[in-house]
C-alpha positions, -999 to +999 in steps of 0.1 A: -471-483-409-474-511-396-502-498-371-509-525-334-519-503-313-539-472-303-537-441-292-572-441-270-597-472-258-633-466-241-643-493-215-650-524-226-687-517-209-691-489-226-681-505-260-706-533-250-729-505-250-722-486-278-718-520-304-753-537-285-772-500-292-757-503-328-754-530-341-783-542-372-798-511-361-822-498-386-834-464-375-820-435-385-786-425-378-774-397-365-738-386-383-717-359-394-725-332-406-738-309-380-735-272-385-726-252-374-715-283-353-687-303-356-685-279-386-658-301-398-673-307-435-696-298-463-716-330-469-743-311-493-737-332-526-714-312-542-677-302-548-672-263-537-670-246-510-703-232-500-716-206-473-719-231-445-695-242-422-666-263-428-646-269-458-653-292-494-632-309-517-625-284-539-602-262-514-585-290-504-570-307-538-564-264-546-548-262-514-528-296-518-513-287-550-480-261-537-471-293-523-462-300-563-447-268-570-410-262-576-399-252-548-423-272-531-454-249-510-470-253-479-506-261-483-529-239-458-555-269-444-582-263-416-567-262-384-589-300-374-573-316-408-555-346-392-545-361-435-560-357-471-553-381-496-551-351-525-571-361-556-561-398-566-569-402-601-576-438-618-579-434-653-596-464-673-582-487-681-561-487-649-562-511-613-596-530-613-602-565-593-595-593-609-605-635-605-607-657-574-616-648-534-612-610-541-637-603-524-645-582-487-650-610-468-613-625-472-578-609-465-558-585-488-534-610-495-556-632-512-567-603-532-559-600-571-558-568-595-553-561-632-555-531-654-588-538-676-625-524-679-653-525-658-693-517-666-686-475-674-712-474-641-685-486-619-657-469-629-640-449-605-627-421-624-614-397-592-617-410-555-608-392-521-612-392-483-599-366-455-596-372-415-608-346-390-603-343-351-632-335-339-635-297-319-658-294-304-685-318-275-714-326-297-740-332-272-782-341-280-810-348-261-812-379-265-799-414-289-833-419-301-839-388-312-808-372-314-812-335-317-783-311-307-792-292-277-766-272-254-743-296-228-746-283-197-704-297-193-714-320-161-727-357-161-758-352-178-748-347-213-760-375-237-725-369-262-727-377-296-694-363-306-668-357-287-637-338-284-611-352-299-632-379-316-621-389-353-646-381-382-636-392-414-648-381-447-647-399-481-658-395-506-656-409-552-666-395-590-679-423-618-672-422-651-710-427-659-744-427-642-767-454-661-772-476-624-771-479-594-738-469-572-726-493-548-694-486-534-675-498-503-648-477-484-622-488-466-595-476-441-567-503-429-546-495-405-519-514-420-497-499-456-514-519-478-501-516-513-501-537-548-469-554-566-458-567-597-473-594-595-508-582-596-513-591-559-518-565-526-493-563-499-507-562-467-531-578-443-560-569-424-555-554-388-579-577-370-599-558-333-581-575-305-580-566-271-559-537-278-587-520-300-601-521-333-597-538-367-607-526-402-629-503-410-657-510-444-681-485-450-706-498-473-730-474-490-753-483-518-769-448-539-805-461-548-818-443-586-851-445-575-880-418-567-875-403-532-845-433-519-824-426-500-787-440-495-782-468-472-754-469-455-736-501-434-705-504-415-682-531-406-652-544-385-625-564-393-621-595-372-605-627-365-629-647-365-673-648-352-683-624-374-719-625-380-724-617-416-690-627-424-658-648-409-636-616-405-667-593-411-689-577-376-714-557-383-711-525-365-743-506-381-769-504-402-783-469-414-814-470-441-819-435-442-787-418-444-784-386-459-765-363-452-787-331-438-769-301-425-800-281-410-822-313-394-810-296-357-801-340-358-762-352-346-750-380-370-728-403-367-725-413-403-737-402-441-738-403-468-752-379-503-745-380-540-754-350-560-793-362-576-791-326-600-763-316-631-736-303-607-731-274-635-697-266-620-665-287-623-647-297-596-613-282-591-601-317-605-596-335-643-628-350-644-640-361-675-680-382-674-690-404-701-705-374-716-676-354-724-694-328-709-658-312-686-677-283-671-703-304-654-706-333-628-741-357-642-763-365-616-758-390-594-719-391-608-703-378-581-708-390-539-700-387-505-695-392-469-685-390-437-684-412-403-671-405-368-644-436-363-644-434-325-682-437-318-684-467-344-652-484-336-650-475-295-618-457-293-596-445-317-569-466-343-542-452-367-557-455-402-529-460-427-544-464-460-577-460-483-592-481-504-625-467-524-640-495-543-670-504-569-689-535-559-718-560-579-741-548-554-749-543-515-740-579-497-710-580-483-699-611-508-711-590-540-681-593-569-658-564-565-652-539-596-626-515-603-606-493-573-587-470-564-558-471-531-541-446-511-520-433-481-543-422-450-518-416-421-543-406-390-512-410-367-477-396-377-447-375-365-418-366-373-385-356-363-355-334-379-322-330-368-290-306-369-261-309-356-223-294-348-188-313-347-165-287-324-126-297-324-112-296-294-079-272-289-059-305-296-073-314-327-083-351-319-119-352-303-147-333-312-177-324-296-208-331-314-238-305-304-274-320-320-307-308-320-342-310-338-373-309-341-402-336-329-442-328-339-473-355-330-488-346-373-516-362-364-550-356-347-541-377-320-517-376-284-489-396-290-464-410-264-432-408-281-394-426-272-362-397-285-330-412-285-303-404-306-277-438-324-241-425-316-228-445-282-226-423-251-250-397-267-271-382-244-300-359-244-297-329-231-332-311-229-369-310-241-387-276-243-414-261-266-413-228-281-375-222-271-363-183-256-332-193-255-301-171-282-301-188-321-338-205-302-322-229-276-341-242-249-336-221-220-343-216-181-384-211-178-394-223-210-426-255-206-414-285-214-441-318-215-456-329-185-448-364-181-412-357-195-386-378-176-353-367-156-333-355-182-304-334-157-285-368-148-258-359-178-259-396-184-300-393-202-296-415-240-335-414-246-361-387-237-398-399-231-428-380-234-463-371-245-473-347-272-507-335-281-520-332-313-498-309-339-473-304-307-439-293-315-410-297-294-374-288-300-350-314-282-314-307-280-281-328-276-249-341-275-217-365-275-184-367-274-158-384-301-125-395-288-120-421-310-115-430-343-118-459-366-107-450-398-119-416-398-158-419-384-180-400-402-200-377-385-234-384-388-261-400-371-300-402-367-323-399-345-355-417-339-388-413-325-410-439-312-441-437-311-466-456-284-503-455-274-491-448-239-466-454-215-476-488-211-476-500-244-447-525-256-450-522-293-444-488-309-465-477-335-443-466-364-409-452-360-397-421-377-355-410-377-336-385-393-299-379-401-272-352-399-244-349-413-222-330-391-183-331-403-157-305-382-147-276-395-110-285-400-089-287-428-059-301-431-030-275-431+009-281-430+035-256-435+076-266-449+097-240-440+138-246-448+175-228-445+214-236-453+230-224-436+272-222-431+284-231-466+319-241-461+349-260-469+366-285-450+403-279-434+415-296-469+396-277-495+382-308-510+347-314-492+322-285-490+302-284-462+264-269-453+241-268-426+203-282-439+176-275-407+137-263-409+103-271-399+072-296-412+045-276-396+006-285-383-008-249-389-049-260-396-068-268-371-070-311-369-044-331-363-028-345-389-025-379-394-002-404-421+025-370-417+051-386-441+087-365-454+106-372-487+133-354-503+149-347-534+183-357-520+186-374-485+162-398-473+148-401-443+169-417-423+195-387-432+176-364-421+173-351-378+134-356-373+126-343-340+092-333-324+084-301-311+054-303-295+049-265-285+066-255-311+095-237-293+124-249-304+135-274-289+130-312-298+111-328-274+097-363-289+100-386-314+093-388-344+085-421-376+079-418-412+042-415-409+036-405-382+007-383-363+012-347-357-010-329-332-021-292-343+010-263-332+035-292-332+067-288-350+084-315-365+124-299-361+145-317-393+183-311-398+208-329-420+246-315-428+261-314-466+287-332-477+301-330-515+335-324-532+318-327-568+297-296-562+304-254-544+263-254-534+234-271-524+202-274-533+178-298-523+135-297-522+120-312-487+081-320-493+055-329-463+022-346-464-004-351-441-046-360-435-069-352-413-079-364-387-115-373-392-118-370-434-086-388-447-095-376-477-086-340-467-047-339-469-023-309-475+012-311-492+039-283-489+075-283-497+103-260-495+136-252-515+171-241-498+177-207-505+204-202-528+235-220-507+272-221-520+309-206-520+324-181-548+359-206-552+390-201-567+417-216-576+451-202-575+490-214-570+521-196-568+555-205-577+583-192-563+617-193-573+650-187-551+690-196-551+701-220-526+725-214-505+721-176-499+758-159-517+741-169-555+736-209-548+763-214-573+803-236-567+822-251-584+827-291-582+859-311-593+847-345-607+865-369-631+898-345-635+872-321-646+857-287-626+823-286-628+796-256-621+765-266-599+734-244-590+712-251-567+680-238-562+648-235-539+610-238-553+586-234-533+548-236-543+518-223-524+486-229-532+474-199-525+438-199-540+402-211-521+403-244-527+424-281-526+446-284-555+445-317-576+469-331-603+499-306-591+531-310-608+561-289-603+587-290-629+615-270-632+632-259-674+668-275-663+670-307-645+701-326-637+691-341-608+658-349-594+636-329-582+638-336-538+610-326-516+627-305-489+611-315-454+577-337-450+550-330-480+516-341-478+515-364-505+540-348-529+566-370-547+597-369-570+604-391-600+637-396-604+626-401-647+604-381-650+626-355-631+589-345-620+579-337-590+533-349-588+509-346-558+481-323-543+479-294-526+461-283-498+441-257-489+473-232-478+497-254-484+529-250-494+554-273-506+596-273-508+615-284-536+650-283-539+677-289-575+708-290-578+718-286-618+745-282-641+749-255-663+748-262-705+757-230-708+729-221-726+713-207-696+748-186-687+741-154-690+773-124-689+812-127-695+833-153-679+859-137-662+842-105-651+832-100-611+799-102-611+784-105-642+775-142-643+744-159-641+731-188-642+696-188-650+664-217-652+622-213-645+605-235-624+565-244-629+537-254-611+501-265-624+471-280-608+432-285-613+411-264-591+391-298-568+348-292-579+360-289-615+369-250-609+400-254-638+438-261-636+457-232-629+494-225-633+522-205-625+558-201-627+591-178-611+627-173-626+662-176-605+691-164-620+722-177-596+757-153-591+785-169-601+809-154-576+784-128-559+803-099-538+810-106-500+776-094-484+782-067-461+787-067-426 
């Protein structure tokens, strides 16, 4: 935490008075171990929770273990606990101070460390710290005797501990007890850590106009008979310190042993176990003796200070460091150290959201909500804002009573909450007391998208010392992702109707039509139509925006398709090689909000064709009607000529190609009688060739002179002589339906009887 501002300040005159009264004092300083008041923590020289008021290190550690379970549990800490480092283990030879200007009088970025060994008495095995918010005022008779008395709650009260004072407790255990213990406890306001280059990252926060600097507590635990701890409390300054350039001595406590039964109200004290503790701590600890069931005498040290009273206001500590030292001197060589987080001030923010798609599927309303919590022990002035452009904070409340836990009319709001009624407020500002939590609500509308927006954004909570501060103590944030609950869904239907042939019977025709529908709840983009037979340009595609079956807009392949709209497509089938049609149309589209969500559907034409049969009919008749036989004179001879008529008709379902008409008696060329589509007769071959359209009939006239072989009957016998011959026609059915043929005979009578009138 980069802490530059403080949450509370005492007037400068009072601050000066406190410092003037406390600096370099060697009288007994009254401190933090009162029972029952403040009754926060037991400083009696052991780790167990005894019968007295307050908690102890063992129960704090036991509760902290819940955080290590899977899934993590929730520790149940005392009500007034602000933060606890947990038990910070430091197994040898881990992290000792090293070389050069690594001293308490130098800034942190000048410190060095390494892994190595230190004297056993300086080897820290574990260190720990806890911060509490003082729950109750503690009054004394005067600041010299510091005897606890009942408070009058008026101007006559002499106050040792105020409500809300920051009180910190600290401790360590060591590997061996063969010598005096000189320990230091740093409380930093900036984040402090070590790096891979064997140095420290971070710098001290110095006292300035905004508040105090970092705090150093030096404690000497001598082993002489009847000796008591000595505490010195320092504050880091930029310059002008009274014991070094950067250290101001705020208070010296020469008889600083914690004692909760003397009726005194102390502001700083420390204690060690003067006797062996036969009950081991709750955490792993092995002393040099190897006996894990006890703590040797003067191996466990703890203490506490009222930070607010000593520094004059309450800083936001962020890091904690315990160290061992060669002596009580401020310039002593530093030995071992343990470093950990110690966030006294802090806030948490959570966020959830829900995205609702509009009926057209191309806009989204995002409603978001969450909690903002002060998880520290001091009031915070906060600014809460959502990162999305156009977002608004619509409400902030305590203990929401509305449906599903939303803020409702009548719920309590922070007393200094800014006005959110304008409907366009991007940031909510208000004060959160220690431990308070509010629910916040807001929304934003997304109407424009750039390659499908990611529906996640961040809410940021910045917290300050008060409303006048310009730089935050820190910021925390929470991100929520809430893509619209939508799915690309496209449906293709297809029909083939009116299968038929053209008038000529040589071309198969059909009408193919169908729809491409957006049946999902999101607009579809990059909608493409592809067909197994036709190119998109062959299709007639129009937009039917309200799906009423009537096109009302144009469509280009790759365009958009709104929710509930459809595309109408149609195409005409024409084929000279097939009497049926099958094709498949496939359509695809992508979710307007998520390009990776696509859908594809296809439809194939149902059976669409004709059952066709080619056929041909030949009818041969004598011409003229009276026999079709006549006598002609030629070269002095009388010859017989026979006239026939051949009628060939396409009686099938399709056009006939490669039609050939022939006759068994061809003396003269067959001649087409009248106009015919493309039938011609060849004088050389004696054949008529061409095609016959559907239902077409062609008439061929024929004249031949019998050679006697095709004569039946007896010449000279009336009504008994006939001249016979056969006509044949064949052709190929269109669409490769095969060849058909037919024949017919004509028997023309010589001298038929006169017709009866």
